[in-house]
PyMOL Python script that loads the backbone (N, CA, C, O; Angstrom):
from pymol import cmd

cmd.read_pdbstr("""\
ATOM      1  N   MET A   1      12.070 -65.104  46.998  1.00  0.00           N
ATOM      2  CA  MET A   1      12.285 -65.290  48.783  1.00  0.00           C
ATOM      3  C   MET A   1      12.382 -63.893  49.445  1.00  0.00           C
ATOM      4  O   MET A   1      13.126 -63.023  48.991  1.00  0.00           O
ATOM      5  N   LEU A   2      11.634 -63.719  50.492  1.00  0.00           N
ATOM      6  CA  LEU A   2      11.632 -62.691  50.909  1.00  0.00           C
ATOM      7  C   LEU A   2      13.259 -62.463  51.683  1.00  0.00           C
ATOM      8  O   LEU A   2      13.931 -63.269  52.327  1.00  0.00           O
ATOM      9  N   THR A   3      13.639 -60.491  51.172  1.00  0.00           N
ATOM     10  CA  THR A   3      14.274 -60.419  51.764  1.00  0.00           C
ATOM     11  C   THR A   3      14.750 -59.652  53.259  1.00  0.00           C
ATOM     12  O   THR A   3      13.889 -58.973  53.818  1.00  0.00           O
ATOM     13  N   LYS A   4      15.873 -59.744  53.781  1.00  0.00           N
ATOM     14  CA  LYS A   4      15.313 -58.976  55.562  1.00  0.00           C
ATOM     15  C   LYS A   4      14.710 -57.091  55.323  1.00  0.00           C
ATOM     16  O   LYS A   4      14.145 -56.369  56.145  1.00  0.00           O
ATOM     17  N   ALA A   5      15.078 -56.824  54.049  1.00  0.00           N
ATOM     18  CA  ALA A   5      13.913 -55.297  54.376  1.00  0.00           C
ATOM     19  C   ALA A   5      12.621 -55.675  53.867  1.00  0.00           C
ATOM     20  O   ALA A   5      11.613 -55.178  54.369  1.00  0.00           O
ATOM     21  N   LYS A   6      12.545 -56.486  52.941  1.00  0.00           N
ATOM     22  CA  LYS A   6      11.289 -56.631  52.545  1.00  0.00           C
ATOM     23  C   LYS A   6      10.508 -57.188  53.672  1.00  0.00           C
ATOM     24  O   LYS A   6       9.330 -56.833  53.619  1.00  0.00           O
ATOM     25  N   LYS A   7      10.890 -58.187  54.985  1.00  0.00           N
ATOM     26  CA  LYS A   7      10.193 -58.921  56.088  1.00  0.00           C
ATOM     27  C   LYS A   7      10.062 -57.323  56.760  1.00  0.00           C
ATOM     28  O   LYS A   7       9.046 -56.628  56.763  1.00  0.00           O
ATOM     29  N   ALA A   8      11.294 -57.007  57.273  1.00  0.00           N
ATOM     30  CA  ALA A   8      11.038 -55.891  58.175  1.00  0.00           C
ATOM     31  C   ALA A   8       9.902 -54.583  57.696  1.00  0.00           C
ATOM     32  O   ALA A   8       8.972 -54.216  58.413  1.00  0.00           O
ATOM     33  N   GLU A   9      10.150 -54.137  56.647  1.00  0.00           N
ATOM     34  CA  GLU A   9       8.526 -53.232  56.048  1.00  0.00           C
ATOM     35  C   GLU A   9       7.335 -54.126  56.131  1.00  0.00           C
ATOM     36  O   GLU A   9       6.339 -53.472  56.439  1.00  0.00           O
ATOM     37  N   ILE A  10       7.111 -55.309  55.973  1.00  0.00           N
ATOM     38  CA  ILE A  10       5.472 -56.067  55.983  1.00  0.00           C
ATOM     39  C   ILE A  10       5.744 -56.187  57.450  1.00  0.00           C
ATOM     40  O   ILE A  10       4.707 -55.807  57.994  1.00  0.00           O
ATOM     41  N   VAL A  11       6.595 -56.516  58.340  1.00  0.00           N
ATOM     42  CA  VAL A  11       6.600 -56.772  59.950  1.00  0.00           C
ATOM     43  C   VAL A  11       6.190 -55.226  60.640  1.00  0.00           C
ATOM     44  O   VAL A  11       5.363 -55.000  61.524  1.00  0.00           O
ATOM     45  N   SER A  12       7.062 -54.280  59.915  1.00  0.00           N
ATOM     46  CA  SER A  12       6.878 -52.588  60.916  1.00  0.00           C
ATOM     47  C   SER A  12       5.260 -52.421  59.921  1.00  0.00           C
ATOM     48  O   SER A  12       4.524 -51.661  60.551  1.00  0.00           O
ATOM     49  N   LYS A  13       4.794 -52.756  59.029  1.00  0.00           N
ATOM     50  CA  LYS A  13       3.276 -52.147  58.464  1.00  0.00           C
ATOM     51  C   LYS A  13       2.185 -52.937  59.272  1.00  0.00           C
ATOM     52  O   LYS A  13       1.284 -52.250  59.753  1.00  0.00           O
ATOM     53  N   TYR A  14       2.152 -54.215  59.471  1.00  0.00           N
ATOM     54  CA  TYR A  14       1.214 -54.800  60.655  1.00  0.00           C
ATOM     55  C   TYR A  14       1.431 -55.258  61.708  1.00  0.00           C
ATOM     56  O   TYR A  14       0.726 -56.212  62.039  1.00  0.00           O
ATOM     57  N   GLU A  15       2.418 -54.804  62.597  1.00  0.00           N
ATOM     58  CA  GLU A  15       2.891 -55.388  63.864  1.00  0.00           C
ATOM     59  C   GLU A  15       1.832 -54.055  64.754  1.00  0.00           C
ATOM     60  O   GLU A  15       1.228 -53.044  64.394  1.00  0.00           O
ATOM     61  N   LYS A  16       2.071 -54.801  66.092  1.00  0.00           N
ATOM     62  CA  LYS A  16       0.662 -53.963  66.696  1.00  0.00           C
ATOM     63  C   LYS A  16       1.780 -53.138  67.638  1.00  0.00           C
ATOM     64  O   LYS A  16       1.715 -51.963  68.000  1.00  0.00           O
ATOM     65  N   HIS A  17       2.752 -54.054  67.898  1.00  0.00           N
ATOM     66  CA  HIS A  17       3.340 -53.118  68.762  1.00  0.00           C
ATOM     67  C   HIS A  17       5.155 -53.086  68.519  1.00  0.00           C
ATOM     68  O   HIS A  17       5.379 -53.224  67.317  1.00  0.00           O
ATOM     69  N   PRO A  18       5.989 -52.993  69.043  1.00  0.00           N
ATOM     70  CA  PRO A  18       7.092 -53.457  68.349  1.00  0.00           C
ATOM     71  C   PRO A  18       7.588 -54.883  68.303  1.00  0.00           C
ATOM     72  O   PRO A  18       7.085 -55.848  68.879  1.00  0.00           O
ATOM     73  N   GLN A  19       8.299 -54.870  67.786  1.00  0.00           N
ATOM     74  CA  GLN A  19       8.750 -56.431  67.496  1.00  0.00           C
ATOM     75  C   GLN A  19       8.120 -57.573  68.158  1.00  0.00           C
ATOM     76  O   GLN A  19       8.328 -58.432  69.016  1.00  0.00           O
ATOM     77  N   ASP A  20       6.843 -56.956  66.944  1.00  0.00           N
ATOM     78  CA  ASP A  20       5.801 -57.973  66.812  1.00  0.00           C
ATOM     79  C   ASP A  20       5.598 -58.822  65.762  1.00  0.00           C
ATOM     80  O   ASP A  20       4.795 -58.580  64.861  1.00  0.00           O
ATOM     81  N   THR A  21       6.217 -59.719  65.817  1.00  0.00           N
ATOM     82  CA  THR A  21       6.704 -60.623  64.511  1.00  0.00           C
ATOM     83  C   THR A  21       5.313 -62.004  64.680  1.00  0.00           C
ATOM     84  O   THR A  21       4.969 -62.687  63.715  1.00  0.00           O
ATOM     85  N   GLY A  22       4.671 -62.161  66.172  1.00  0.00           N
ATOM     86  CA  GLY A  22       4.551 -63.662  66.250  1.00  0.00           C
ATOM     87  C   GLY A  22       2.939 -63.239  66.232  1.00  0.00           C
ATOM     88  O   GLY A  22       2.134 -64.123  66.525  1.00  0.00           O
ATOM     89  N   HIS A  23       2.462 -61.945  65.905  1.00  0.00           N
ATOM     90  CA  HIS A  23       1.002 -61.804  65.904  1.00  0.00           C
ATOM     91  C   HIS A  23       0.086 -62.581  64.770  1.00  0.00           C
ATOM     92  O   HIS A  23       0.591 -63.302  63.911  1.00  0.00           O
ATOM     93  N   SER A  24      -0.692 -62.445  64.834  1.00  0.00           N
ATOM     94  CA  SER A  24      -1.555 -63.398  63.541  1.00  0.00           C
ATOM     95  C   SER A  24      -1.469 -63.016  62.276  1.00  0.00           C
ATOM     96  O   SER A  24      -1.160 -63.712  61.309  1.00  0.00           O
ATOM     97  N   GLY A  25      -1.943 -61.122  62.325  1.00  0.00           N
ATOM     98  CA  GLY A  25      -1.651 -60.422  61.461  1.00  0.00           C
ATOM     99  C   GLY A  25      -0.426 -60.245  60.873  1.00  0.00           C
ATOM    100  O   GLY A  25      -0.586 -59.896  59.703  1.00  0.00           O
ATOM    101  N   VAL A  26       0.625 -60.328  61.153  1.00  0.00           N
ATOM    102  CA  VAL A  26       1.839 -60.301  60.595  1.00  0.00           C
ATOM    103  C   VAL A  26       2.683 -61.357  60.038  1.00  0.00           C
ATOM    104  O   VAL A  26       3.663 -61.257  59.301  1.00  0.00           O
ATOM    105  N   GLN A  27       2.007 -62.583  60.624  1.00  0.00           N
ATOM    106  CA  GLN A  27       2.689 -64.091  59.679  1.00  0.00           C
ATOM    107  C   GLN A  27       1.350 -64.203  58.750  1.00  0.00           C
ATOM    108  O   GLN A  27       1.662 -65.174  58.062  1.00  0.00           O
ATOM    109  N   ILE A  28      -0.089 -63.766  58.257  1.00  0.00           N
ATOM    110  CA  ILE A  28      -0.291 -63.823  56.955  1.00  0.00           C
ATOM    111  C   ILE A  28      -0.244 -62.936  56.088  1.00  0.00           C
ATOM    112  O   ILE A  28      -0.733 -63.062  54.965  1.00  0.00           O
ATOM    113  N   ALA A  29       0.538 -61.613  56.635  1.00  0.00           N
ATOM    114  CA  ALA A  29       0.958 -60.629  55.961  1.00  0.00           C
ATOM    115  C   ALA A  29       2.155 -61.406  55.194  1.00  0.00           C
ATOM    116  O   ALA A  29       2.272 -61.375  53.969  1.00  0.00           O
ATOM    117  N   LEU A  30       2.997 -62.080  56.028  1.00  0.00           N
ATOM    118  CA  LEU A  30       4.470 -62.583  55.461  1.00  0.00           C
ATOM    119  C   LEU A  30       4.062 -63.467  54.491  1.00  0.00           C
ATOM    120  O   LEU A  30       4.755 -63.523  53.475  1.00  0.00           O
ATOM    121  N   LEU A  31       2.786 -64.391  54.604  1.00  0.00           N
ATOM    122  CA  LEU A  31       2.479 -65.826  53.810  1.00  0.00           C
ATOM    123  C   LEU A  31       1.874 -65.448  52.722  1.00  0.00           C
ATOM    124  O   LEU A  31       1.781 -66.240  51.784  1.00  0.00           O
ATOM    125  N   THR A  32       1.473 -64.469  52.661  1.00  0.00           N
ATOM    126  CA  THR A  32       0.343 -63.577  51.440  1.00  0.00           C
ATOM    127  C   THR A  32       1.786 -63.341  50.553  1.00  0.00           C
ATOM    128  O   THR A  32       2.013 -63.994  49.535  1.00  0.00           O
ATOM    129  N   GLU A  33       2.818 -62.212  51.140  1.00  0.00           N
ATOM    130  CA  GLU A  33       3.695 -62.117  50.290  1.00  0.00           C
ATOM    131  C   GLU A  33       4.437 -63.629  48.954  1.00  0.00           C
ATOM    132  O   GLU A  33       4.378 -63.974  47.773  1.00  0.00           O
ATOM    133  N   ARG A  34       5.242 -64.127  50.671  1.00  0.00           N
ATOM    134  CA  ARG A  34       5.436 -66.181  49.926  1.00  0.00           C
ATOM    135  C   ARG A  34       4.777 -66.224  49.322  1.00  0.00           C
ATOM    136  O   ARG A  34       5.366 -66.097  48.248  1.00  0.00           O
ATOM    137  N   ILE A  35       3.483 -66.360  49.076  1.00  0.00           N
ATOM    138  CA  ILE A  35       2.350 -66.991  48.330  1.00  0.00           C
ATOM    139  C   ILE A  35       2.311 -66.244  47.174  1.00  0.00           C
ATOM    140  O   ILE A  35       2.026 -66.973  46.224  1.00  0.00           O
ATOM    141  N   ARG A  36       2.521 -64.790  46.771  1.00  0.00           N
ATOM    142  CA  ARG A  36       2.266 -64.061  46.066  1.00  0.00           C
ATOM    143  C   ARG A  36       3.684 -64.579  45.088  1.00  0.00           C
ATOM    144  O   ARG A  36       3.615 -64.961  43.919  1.00  0.00           O
ATOM    145  N   GLN A  37       4.979 -64.467  45.943  1.00  0.00           N
ATOM    146  CA  GLN A  37       6.156 -64.472  44.852  1.00  0.00           C
ATOM    147  C   GLN A  37       6.123 -66.068  44.388  1.00  0.00           C
ATOM    148  O   GLN A  37       6.804 -66.276  43.384  1.00  0.00           O
ATOM    149  N   ALA A  38       5.488 -67.167  44.910  1.00  0.00           N
ATOM    150  CA  ALA A  38       5.562 -68.253  44.714  1.00  0.00           C
ATOM    151  C   ALA A  38       4.062 -68.868  43.305  1.00  0.00           C
ATOM    152  O   ALA A  38       3.684 -69.981  42.939  1.00  0.00           O
ATOM    153  N   SER A  39       3.813 -68.006  43.082  1.00  0.00           N
ATOM    154  CA  SER A  39       2.948 -67.801  42.594  1.00  0.00           C
ATOM    155  C   SER A  39       2.964 -66.792  41.480  1.00  0.00           C
ATOM    156  O   SER A  39       1.867 -66.566  40.970  1.00  0.00           O
ATOM    157  N   GLU A  40       4.228 -66.004  40.906  1.00  0.00           N
ATOM    158  CA  GLU A  40       4.439 -65.838  40.251  1.00  0.00           C
ATOM    159  C   GLU A  40       5.622 -66.364  39.359  1.00  0.00           C
ATOM    160  O   GLU A  40       5.749 -66.221  38.143  1.00  0.00           O
ATOM    161  N   HIS A  41       6.680 -67.177  40.476  1.00  0.00           N
ATOM    162  CA  HIS A  41       7.454 -68.005  39.943  1.00  0.00           C
ATOM    163  C   HIS A  41       6.689 -69.452  39.443  1.00  0.00           C
ATOM    164  O   HIS A  41       7.524 -70.242  39.001  1.00  0.00           O
ATOM    165  N   LEU A  42       5.840 -69.771  39.424  1.00  0.00           N
ATOM    166  CA  LEU A  42       4.946 -70.764  38.762  1.00  0.00           C
ATOM    167  C   LEU A  42       4.426 -70.769  37.811  1.00  0.00           C
ATOM    168  O   LEU A  42       4.222 -71.760  37.109  1.00  0.00           O
ATOM    169  N   LYS A  43       3.936 -69.076  37.483  1.00  0.00           N
ATOM    170  CA  LYS A  43       3.353 -68.728  36.089  1.00  0.00           C
ATOM    171  C   LYS A  43       4.957 -69.097  34.953  1.00  0.00           C
ATOM    172  O   LYS A  43       4.697 -69.438  33.799  1.00  0.00           O
ATOM    173  N   THR A  44       6.038 -69.030  35.241  1.00  0.00           N
ATOM    174  CA  THR A  44       7.333 -69.441  34.240  1.00  0.00           C
ATOM    175  C   THR A  44       7.810 -70.603  34.603  1.00  0.00           C
ATOM    176  O   THR A  44       8.856 -70.915  34.034  1.00  0.00           O
ATOM    177  N   HIS A  45       7.342 -71.432  35.451  1.00  0.00           N
ATOM    178  CA  HIS A  45       8.173 -72.730  35.701  1.00  0.00           C
ATOM    179  C   HIS A  45       6.747 -73.368  36.105  1.00  0.00           C
ATOM    180  O   HIS A  45       6.261 -73.224  37.227  1.00  0.00           O
ATOM    181  N   ARG A  46       6.172 -74.043  35.127  1.00  0.00           N
ATOM    182  CA  ARG A  46       4.812 -74.888  35.189  1.00  0.00           C
ATOM    183  C   ARG A  46       4.726 -76.245  36.152  1.00  0.00           C
ATOM    184  O   ARG A  46       3.769 -76.683  36.790  1.00  0.00           O
ATOM    185  N   LYS A  47       6.555 -76.918  35.970  1.00  0.00           N
ATOM    186  CA  LYS A  47       6.706 -78.221  35.957  1.00  0.00           C
ATOM    187  C   LYS A  47       7.119 -78.186  37.252  1.00  0.00           C
ATOM    188  O   LYS A  47       7.231 -79.262  37.838  1.00  0.00           O
ATOM    189  N   ASP A  48       7.418 -76.969  37.933  1.00  0.00           N
ATOM    190  CA  ASP A  48       8.055 -77.200  39.167  1.00  0.00           C
ATOM    191  C   ASP A  48       7.443 -77.272  40.758  1.00  0.00           C
ATOM    192  O   ASP A  48       7.329 -76.499  41.708  1.00  0.00           O
ATOM    193  N   TYR A  49       7.007 -79.205  40.327  1.00  0.00           N
ATOM    194  CA  TYR A  49       6.194 -79.701  41.341  1.00  0.00           C
ATOM    195  C   TYR A  49       6.315 -79.163  42.927  1.00  0.00           C
ATOM    196  O   TYR A  49       5.396 -78.805  43.664  1.00  0.00           O
ATOM    197  N   GLY A  50       7.283 -79.204  43.116  1.00  0.00           N
ATOM    198  CA  GLY A  50       8.147 -79.462  44.139  1.00  0.00           C
ATOM    199  C   GLY A  50       7.579 -77.693  44.814  1.00  0.00           C
ATOM    200  O   GLY A  50       7.443 -77.553  46.030  1.00  0.00           O
ATOM    201  N   SER A  51       7.360 -76.729  44.027  1.00  0.00           N
ATOM    202  CA  SER A  51       7.220 -75.406  44.040  1.00  0.00           C
ATOM    203  C   SER A  51       5.699 -75.246  44.348  1.00  0.00           C
ATOM    204  O   SER A  51       5.192 -74.317  44.977  1.00  0.00           O
ATOM    205  N   GLN A  52       5.126 -76.209  43.851  1.00  0.00           N
ATOM    206  CA  GLN A  52       3.661 -76.215  44.055  1.00  0.00           C
ATOM    207  C   GLN A  52       3.026 -76.674  45.153  1.00  0.00           C
ATOM    208  O   GLN A  52       1.980 -76.264  45.657  1.00  0.00           O
ATOM    209  N   VAL A  53       3.969 -77.847  45.597  1.00  0.00           N
ATOM    210  CA  VAL A  53       3.513 -78.450  47.195  1.00  0.00           C
ATOM    211  C   VAL A  53       3.968 -77.612  47.831  1.00  0.00           C
ATOM    212  O   VAL A  53       3.453 -77.876  48.918  1.00  0.00           O
ATOM    213  N   GLY A  54       4.577 -76.750  47.994  1.00  0.00           N
ATOM    214  CA  GLY A  54       5.495 -75.463  49.472  1.00  0.00           C
ATOM    215  C   GLY A  54       4.374 -74.379  49.333  1.00  0.00           C
ATOM    216  O   GLY A  54       4.068 -73.567  50.207  1.00  0.00           O
ATOM    217  N   LEU A  55       3.519 -74.564  47.447  1.00  0.00           N
ATOM    218  CA  LEU A  55       2.964 -73.156  47.915  1.00  0.00           C
ATOM    219  C   LEU A  55       0.589 -73.727  48.354  1.00  0.00           C
ATOM    220  O   LEU A  55      -0.492 -73.169  48.543  1.00  0.00           O
ATOM    221  N   LEU A  56       1.194 -75.108  48.262  1.00  0.00           N
ATOM    222  CA  LEU A  56      -0.348 -75.497  48.747  1.00  0.00           C
ATOM    223  C   LEU A  56      -0.268 -75.446  50.319  1.00  0.00           C
ATOM    224  O   LEU A  56      -1.283 -75.202  50.972  1.00  0.00           O
ATOM    225  N   LYS A  57       0.873 -75.662  50.881  1.00  0.00           N
ATOM    226  CA  LYS A  57       0.807 -75.814  52.300  1.00  0.00           C
ATOM    227  C   LYS A  57       1.218 -74.437  52.419  1.00  0.00           C
ATOM    228  O   LYS A  57       1.179 -74.260  53.636  1.00  0.00           O
ATOM    229  N   MET A  58       1.518 -73.560  51.991  1.00  0.00           N
ATOM    230  CA  MET A  58       1.436 -71.623  52.522  1.00  0.00           C
ATOM    231  C   MET A  58       0.183 -71.638  52.362  1.00  0.00           C
ATOM    232  O   MET A  58      -0.336 -70.822  53.124  1.00  0.00           O
ATOM    233  N   VAL A  59      -0.694 -72.280  51.613  1.00  0.00           N
ATOM    234  CA  VAL A  59      -2.020 -71.367  51.583  1.00  0.00           C
ATOM    235  C   VAL A  59      -2.638 -71.999  52.611  1.00  0.00           C
ATOM    236  O   VAL A  59      -3.605 -71.362  53.030  1.00  0.00           O
ATOM    237  N   GLY A  60      -2.389 -73.204  53.265  1.00  0.00           N
ATOM    238  CA  GLY A  60      -3.290 -74.116  53.814  1.00  0.00           C
ATOM    239  C   GLY A  60      -2.652 -73.584  55.194  1.00  0.00           C
ATOM    240  O   GLY A  60      -3.301 -74.179  56.054  1.00  0.00           O
ATOM    241  N   ALA A  61      -1.883 -72.917  55.718  1.00  0.00           N
ATOM    242  CA  ALA A  61      -0.946 -72.645  56.442  1.00  0.00           C
ATOM    243  C   ALA A  61      -1.602 -71.121  56.946  1.00  0.00           C
ATOM    244  O   ALA A  61      -1.538 -70.652  58.082  1.00  0.00           O
ATOM    245  N   ARG A  62      -2.232 -70.523  55.767  1.00  0.00           N
ATOM    246  CA  ARG A  62      -2.033 -69.064  55.783  1.00  0.00           C
ATOM    247  C   ARG A  62      -4.019 -69.022  56.066  1.00  0.00           C
ATOM    248  O   ARG A  62      -4.606 -67.982  56.361  1.00  0.00           O
ATOM    249  N   LYS A  63      -4.655 -70.254  55.900  1.00  0.00           N
ATOM    250  CA  LYS A  63      -5.968 -70.166  55.960  1.00  0.00           C
ATOM    251  C   LYS A  63      -6.181 -70.913  57.372  1.00  0.00           C
ATOM    252  O   LYS A  63      -7.289 -70.875  57.906  1.00  0.00           O
ATOM    253  N   ARG A  64      -5.171 -71.548  57.927  1.00  0.00           N
ATOM    254  CA  ARG A  64      -5.659 -71.751  59.631  1.00  0.00           C
ATOM    255  C   ARG A  64      -5.654 -70.283  60.168  1.00  0.00           C
ATOM    256  O   ARG A  64      -6.553 -69.847  60.887  1.00  0.00           O
ATOM    257  N   LEU A  65      -4.419 -69.453  59.707  1.00  0.00           N
ATOM    258  CA  LEU A  65      -4.353 -68.336  60.990  1.00  0.00           C
ATOM    259  C   LEU A  65      -5.268 -67.240  60.693  1.00  0.00           C
ATOM    260  O   LEU A  65      -5.563 -66.385  61.528  1.00  0.00           O
ATOM    261  N   LEU A  66      -5.843 -67.277  59.160  1.00  0.00           N
ATOM    262  CA  LEU A  66      -6.857 -66.399  58.606  1.00  0.00           C
ATOM    263  C   LEU A  66      -8.530 -66.738  59.916  1.00  0.00           C
ATOM    264  O   LEU A  66      -9.259 -65.968  60.542  1.00  0.00           O
ATOM    265  N   THR A  67      -8.469 -68.270  59.775  1.00  0.00           N
ATOM    266  CA  THR A  67      -9.512 -69.035  60.713  1.00  0.00           C
ATOM    267  C   THR A  67      -9.842 -68.592  62.135  1.00  0.00           C
ATOM    268  O   THR A  67     -10.862 -68.233  62.725  1.00  0.00           O
ATOM    269  N   TYR A  68      -8.105 -68.828  62.548  1.00  0.00           N
ATOM    270  CA  TYR A  68      -7.873 -68.045  63.861  1.00  0.00           C
ATOM    271  C   TYR A  68      -8.230 -66.657  64.490  1.00  0.00           C
ATOM    272  O   TYR A  68      -8.555 -66.304  65.623  1.00  0.00           O
ATOM    273  N   LEU A  69      -8.037 -66.004  63.284  1.00  0.00           N
ATOM    274  CA  LEU A  69      -8.261 -64.963  64.013  1.00  0.00           C
ATOM    275  C   LEU A  69      -9.594 -64.089  63.587  1.00  0.00           C
ATOM    276  O   LEU A  69     -10.074 -63.212  64.306  1.00  0.00           O
ATOM    277  N   ARG A  70      -9.931 -64.341  62.745  1.00  0.00           N
ATOM    278  CA  ARG A  70     -11.850 -64.308  62.332  1.00  0.00           C
ATOM    279  C   ARG A  70     -12.358 -64.541  63.541  1.00  0.00           C
ATOM    280  O   ARG A  70     -13.107 -63.704  64.047  1.00  0.00           O
ATOM    281  N   ARG A  71     -12.027 -65.744  64.217  1.00  0.00           N
ATOM    282  CA  ARG A  71     -13.053 -66.207  65.562  1.00  0.00           C
ATOM    283  C   ARG A  71     -12.278 -65.551  66.792  1.00  0.00           C
ATOM    284  O   ARG A  71     -12.987 -65.648  67.794  1.00  0.00           O
ATOM    285  N   THR A  72     -11.011 -64.887  67.075  1.00  0.00           N
ATOM    286  CA  THR A  72     -10.341 -64.552  67.933  1.00  0.00           C
ATOM    287  C   THR A  72     -10.363 -62.248  67.583  1.00  0.00           C
ATOM    288  O   THR A  72     -10.521 -61.605  68.620  1.00  0.00           O
ATOM    289  N   GLU A  73     -10.284 -61.809  66.892  1.00  0.00           N
ATOM    290  CA  GLU A  73     -10.683 -60.828  66.542  1.00  0.00           C
ATOM    291  C   GLU A  73     -10.912 -60.334  65.138  1.00  0.00           C
ATOM    292  O   GLU A  73     -10.201 -60.150  64.150  1.00  0.00           O
ATOM    293  N   PRO A  74     -12.571 -60.149  65.528  1.00  0.00           N
ATOM    294  CA  PRO A  74     -13.046 -60.117  63.959  1.00  0.00           C
ATOM    295  C   PRO A  74     -12.927 -59.460  63.130  1.00  0.00           C
ATOM    296  O   PRO A  74     -12.891 -59.652  61.914  1.00  0.00           O
ATOM    297  N   GLN A  75     -12.824 -58.248  63.988  1.00  0.00           N
ATOM    298  CA  GLN A  75     -12.418 -56.635  63.580  1.00  0.00           C
ATOM    299  C   GLN A  75     -10.731 -56.591  62.855  1.00  0.00           C
ATOM    300  O   GLN A  75     -10.421 -56.134  61.754  1.00  0.00           O
ATOM    301  N   GLU A  76     -10.180 -56.980  63.489  1.00  0.00           N
ATOM    302  CA  GLU A  76      -8.968 -57.173  62.978  1.00  0.00           C
ATOM    303  C   GLU A  76      -8.820 -57.866  62.032  1.00  0.00           C
ATOM    304  O   GLU A  76      -7.791 -57.660  61.389  1.00  0.00           O
ATOM    305  N   TYR A  77      -9.816 -59.027  61.515  1.00  0.00           N
ATOM    306  CA  TYR A  77      -9.526 -60.088  60.704  1.00  0.00           C
ATOM    307  C   TYR A  77     -10.219 -58.754  59.269  1.00  0.00           C
ATOM    308  O   TYR A  77      -9.574 -58.445  58.267  1.00  0.00           O
ATOM    309  N   GLU A  78     -11.496 -58.267  59.597  1.00  0.00           N
ATOM    310  CA  GLU A  78     -11.793 -57.712  58.938  1.00  0.00           C
ATOM    311  C   GLU A  78     -10.989 -56.570  57.776  1.00  0.00           C
ATOM    312  O   GLU A  78     -11.034 -56.632  56.548  1.00  0.00           O
ATOM    313  N   LYS A  79     -10.343 -55.654  58.549  1.00  0.00           N
ATOM    314  CA  LYS A  79      -9.154 -54.956  58.377  1.00  0.00           C
ATOM    315  C   LYS A  79      -7.529 -55.837  57.518  1.00  0.00           C
ATOM    316  O   LYS A  79      -6.583 -55.316  56.928  1.00  0.00           O
ATOM    317  N   LEU A  80      -7.752 -56.903  57.739  1.00  0.00           N
ATOM    318  CA  LEU A  80      -6.658 -57.759  56.989  1.00  0.00           C
ATOM    319  C   LEU A  80      -7.184 -57.652  56.087  1.00  0.00           C
ATOM    320  O   LEU A  80      -6.734 -56.737  55.398  1.00  0.00           O
ATOM    321  N   LEU A  81      -8.126 -58.244  55.608  1.00  0.00           N
ATOM    322  CA  LEU A  81      -8.067 -58.821  54.714  1.00  0.00           C
ATOM    323  C   LEU A  81      -8.346 -57.899  53.671  1.00  0.00           C
ATOM    324  O   LEU A  81      -8.134 -58.163  52.487  1.00  0.00           O
ATOM    325  N   LYS A  82      -8.957 -56.500  54.200  1.00  0.00           N
ATOM    326  CA  LYS A  82      -8.702 -55.417  52.984  1.00  0.00           C
ATOM    327  C   LYS A  82      -7.821 -54.604  52.459  1.00  0.00           C
ATOM    328  O   LYS A  82      -7.707 -54.029  51.377  1.00  0.00           O
ATOM    329  N   GLN A  83      -6.969 -54.689  53.837  1.00  0.00           N
ATOM    330  CA  GLN A  83      -5.205 -54.169  53.446  1.00  0.00           C
ATOM    331  C   GLN A  83      -4.389 -55.092  52.948  1.00  0.00           C
ATOM    332  O   GLN A  83      -3.215 -54.813  52.701  1.00  0.00           O
ATOM    333  N   LEU A  84      -4.850 -56.191  52.757  1.00  0.00           N
ATOM    334  CA  LEU A  84      -4.235 -57.414  51.768  1.00  0.00           C
ATOM    335  C   LEU A  84      -4.766 -57.953  50.707  1.00  0.00           C
ATOM    336  O   LEU A  84      -4.345 -59.021  50.262  1.00  0.00           O
ATOM    337  N   GLU A  85      -5.687 -57.336  50.202  1.00  0.00           N
ATOM    338  CA  GLU A  85      -6.737 -57.430  49.403  1.00  0.00           C
ATOM    339  C   GLU A  85      -7.075 -58.839  48.984  1.00  0.00           C
ATOM    340  O   GLU A  85      -6.827 -59.431  47.933  1.00  0.00           O
ATOM    341  N   LEU A  86      -7.687 -59.213  50.046  1.00  0.00           N
ATOM    342  CA  LEU A  86      -7.798 -61.021  49.775  1.00  0.00           C
ATOM    343  C   LEU A  86      -9.567 -61.231  49.994  1.00  0.00           C
ATOM    344  O   LEU A  86     -10.089 -60.182  50.371  1.00  0.00           O
ATOM    345  N   ARG A  87     -10.259 -62.055  49.871  1.00  0.00           N
ATOM    346  CA  ARG A  87     -11.329 -61.872  49.867  1.00  0.00           C
ATOM    347  C   ARG A  87     -11.822 -63.215  50.404  1.00  0.00           C
ATOM    348  O   ARG A  87     -11.267 -64.305  50.265  1.00  0.00           O
ATOM    349  N   LYS A  88     -12.784 -62.987  50.942  1.00  0.00           N
ATOM    350  CA  LYS A  88     -13.223 -63.936  51.894  1.00  0.00           C
ATOM    351  C   LYS A  88     -13.615 -65.680  51.870  1.00  0.00           C
ATOM    352  O   LYS A  88     -13.985 -66.244  52.900  1.00  0.00           O
TER     353      LYS A  88
END
""", "prot")
cmd.dss("prot")
cmd.show_as("cartoon", "prot")
cmd.util.cbc("prot")
cmd.orient("prot")
């Protein structure tokens, strides 16, 4: 689970202007951090099927946001992929 401090750090790093929590890049960055945490959790708790379902939903949501960002802001999309170390 993301702490308030960690979430604020991520938002401040990827925001376009102050208090910009709704931008696609910010949402993708937050989802990516949650996905990484869920993946670590599942490495030790392999039979936690509820967490597996949640992880798949987060991955799907991130994929839809990335598709939207690629379509609307291609330069921002490429920059975000490099920053988050995601593959295409």
